[in-house]
C-alpha positions in Angstrom: 62.9 -37.3 8.1 64.7 -37.5 11.4 64.5 -40.8 13.2 64.8 -41.2 16.9 67.9 -43.0 18.2 67.6 -46.8 18.3 66.9 -48.2 21.7 70.0 -48.7 23.8 72.1 -46.3 21.7 73.9 -43.6 23.6 73.8 -40.1 22.1 77.2 -38.5 22.1 77.3 -35.2 23.9 77.7 -32.0 21.8 80.9 -30.2 21.5 79.6 -27.5 23.9 78.5 -30.1 26.4 81.9 -31.8 26.3 83.7 -28.5 26.9 81.2 -27.6 29.7 81.7 -31.0 31.5 85.4 -30.9 31.2 85.8 -27.4 32.6 83.2 -27.8 35.3 84.9 -30.9 36.6 88.2 -29.2 36.5 86.8 -26.3 38.6 84.9 -28.5 41.1 88.0 -30.7 41.6 90.1 -27.6 41.9 92.4 -28.6 39.0 91.7 -24.9 38.1 91.8 -23.2 41.5 89.9 -20.1 42.4 91.6 -17.0 41.1 93.2 -18.6 38.1 92.5 -17.5 34.5 91.8 -20.0 31.7 91.7 -19.1 28.0 89.2 -20.3 25.4 92.2 -21.7 23.4 93.3 -23.7 26.4 89.9 -25.3 26.9 89.5 -25.9 23.2 92.8 -27.7 23.0 92.1 -29.8 26.1 88.7 -30.9 24.8 89.4 -31.1 21.1 86.6 -28.7 20.1 86.5 -25.2 18.5 86.2 -22.0 20.4 82.5 -21.4 19.6 81.3 -24.3 21.8 83.8 -23.3 24.4 82.2 -19.9 24.6 78.8 -21.6 25.0 80.2 -23.7 27.9 81.7 -20.6 29.6 78.4 -18.8 29.4 76.7 -21.7 31.2 79.4 -21.7 33.9 79.2 -17.9 34.3 75.4 -18.3 34.8 76.2 -20.9 37.5 78.5 -18.5 39.3 81.6 -20.5 38.7 83.5 -18.1 36.4 83.5 -14.5 35.3 84.2 -13.8 31.6 86.7 -11.2 30.4 86.5 -10.6 26.6 89.8 -11.4 24.8 91.4 -12.6 28.1 89.4 -15.7 29.1 87.5 -16.8 32.2 88.4 -16.1 35.8 87.7 -19.0 38.1 85.8 -17.4 40.9 87.2 -18.3 44.4 84.9 -19.8 47.0 83.8 -17.0 49.4 82.6 -17.2 52.9 79.2 -15.8 51.7 78.9 -18.7 49.1 79.7 -21.3 51.8 77.1 -19.8 54.1 74.5 -19.7 51.3 75.1 -23.2 50.2 74.9 -24.6 53.8 71.7 -22.7 54.5 70.1 -24.0 51.3 71.3 -27.5 52.1 69.8 -27.3 55.6 66.4 -26.3 54.1 66.4 -29.1 51.6 67.9 -31.9 53.7 65.9 -31.4 56.9 62.7 -31.2 54.8 63.6 -34.4 53.0 64.5 -36.1 56.3 61.0 -35.3 57.6 59.4 -36.6 54.5 61.2 -39.9 54.4 60.7 -40.8 58.1 57.5 -42.8 57.6 59.3 -44.8 54.9 62.7 -45.0 56.6 62.9 -48.8 56.3 63.0 -48.4 52.5 66.2 -46.4 52.5 68.1 -48.0 55.4 69.9 -50.6 53.4 71.0 -48.1 50.7 72.3 -45.7 53.4 74.2 -48.6 55.1 75.8 -49.5 51.7 76.9 -45.9 51.1 78.4 -45.8 54.6 80.3 -49.0 54.0 81.6 -47.5 50.8 82.8 -44.4 52.7 84.6 -46.5 55.3 86.3 -48.6 52.6 87.4 -45.5 50.7 88.7 -43.9 53.9 90.7 -47.0 54.8 92.2 -46.9 51.3 93.0 -43.2 51.4 90.8 -42.7 48.3 89.4 -39.1 48.8 87.5 -39.0 45.5 85.5 -42.2 46.2 85.0 -41.1 49.8 83.4 -37.9 48.7 81.3 -39.6 46.0 79.9 -42.0 48.6 79.3 -39.2 51.0 77.3 -37.3 48.3 75.4 -40.5 47.5 74.4 -41.0 51.1 72.8 -37.6 51.3 71.2 -37.8 47.8 69.6 -41.1 48.8 67.6 -39.3 51.5 66.7 -36.3 49.2 65.7 -38.5 46.3 63.5 -40.7 48.5 61.5 -37.6 49.5 60.0 -37.6 46.1 60.3 -34.0 45.0 62.2 -34.0 41.7 62.7 -30.2 41.7 64.3 -30.3 45.2 66.4 -33.3 44.1 67.8 -31.4 41.1 68.4 -28.3 43.3 70.2 -30.4 45.8 72.6 -31.9 43.1 73.5 -28.3 42.1 74.2 -27.4 45.7 76.4 -30.4 46.1 78.3 -29.4 42.9 79.1 -26.1 44.4 80.0 -27.7 47.7 82.5 -30.0 46.0 85.1 -27.2 45.7 84.7 -26.4 49.4 84.9 -30.1 50.4 88.1 -30.7 48.4 90.0 -28.0 50.3 88.4 -28.9 53.7 89.2 -32.6 53.5 92.8 -31.8 52.7 93.2 -29.1 55.3 91.3 -31.0 58.0 92.0 -34.7 57.5 90.1 -35.5 60.7 86.9 -34.4 59.0 86.6 -37.8 57.3 86.5 -39.5 60.7 83.9 -37.0 61.9 81.8 -37.6 58.7 81.9 -41.3 59.2 80.8 -41.0 62.9 78.0 -38.6 62.1 76.7 -40.7 59.2 76.7 -43.8 61.5 74.7 -41.7 64.0 72.1 -40.9 61.4 71.8 -44.5 60.4 71.3 -45.6 64.0 68.7 -42.9 64.5 66.5 -44.5 61.8 66.0 -47.4 64.2 64.3 -45.2 66.9 60.6 -44.8 67.3 60.9 -41.0 67.6 61.9 -39.0 64.5 63.6 -36.2 66.6 67.0 -38.0 66.9 67.0 -38.6 63.2 66.2 -35.0 62.3 68.7 -33.7 64.9 71.4 -35.9 63.5 70.8 -34.7 60.0 70.8 -31.0 61.1 73.9 -31.5 63.3 75.9 -33.0 60.4 75.1 -30.0 58.2 76.2 -27.6 61.0 79.4 -29.6 61.4 80.1 -29.2 57.7 79.5 -25.5 57.9 82.2 -25.2 60.7 84.7 -27.2 58.7 84.2 -25.3 55.4 84.5 -21.9 57.1 87.3 -23.0 59.5 90.3 -23.1 57.1 89.5 -19.6 55.6 
């Protein structure tokens, strides 16, 4: 008889899940840049698993559009294209502006959380910590989307931000001033929550996404 795990116990991820997480993180953080080829053996050695779970992980990543598999050769890390950037930005706009409209009546409930994320962004920027800055930026946006109360859209949004992470890594490095712009625009969004009219808030959310689109497409 199979017993459920005891309360409080963490179930260890499967071998395939470990390989998947490892390679996906490496791709999103551009440790494996677009255009590079990785082998099953390479991934298996890095994660301490056999090749079978590595193949499972690669199939998941291929379904997500991050790699293309070549039998007996390995997996090609797909470069970020201008089309992918445009598609991600368009989808983000649809989700985030909708979420911004939904949370407006309850804006007071999220203001403190957004202020905390903005403070984290400022501290990370002052410390030159790009990884923490990007994590706080993502959390700022996710706070609004999650508060809208649609779990399917929240899950979709996290996948969109996963894909955007590769774009952001390159953009933040090629356009260092983007961090200052992001801080200014997030502060504008926060200030707009104090208005009586939702239009400044919605406009600030949409303008920030438009700015991101220009930055992501600019270095190409």
